[in-house]
C-alpha positions, 0 to 999 in steps of 0.5 A, spaced: 124 464 395 118 462 396 120 454 396 126 455 400 121 458 406 116 453 404 122 447 406 125 451 411 117 452 415 115 443 413 117 438 418 121 434 412 125 429 413 132 429 410 129 423 404 124 428 402 129 434 401 133 430 397 127 428 393 125 435 392 132 437 391 131 433 385 124 435 383 128 442 382 134 439 378 129 436 373 125 442 372 118 441 376 115 447 376 114 453 382 106 450 382 108 442 382 114 444 388 109 447 392 103 442 391 110 437 394 112 440 399 105 441 402 102 435 402 107 432 406 108 425 403 114 420 404 119 421 400 118 414 396 111 417 394 115 424 392 120 420 387 114 417 383 110 423 383 116 427 380 117 422 375 109 423 373 110 430 373 116 430 369 112 426 364 106 431 364 112 438 363 115 434 357 107 432 355 106 440 355 112 442 351 
């Protein structure tokens, strides 16, 4: 629910919302999602960061 509140209160463009949805589907942690949303970076940059986070998470397992 906290993620939904952040997204709703943020000033995100549709392309950023698509990347956040992708991040959730790829299993990013709540703290990773919060950082992604709070930093309000471009959708293109979000996509790259999501890929790095997925790799980071796979190495932690």
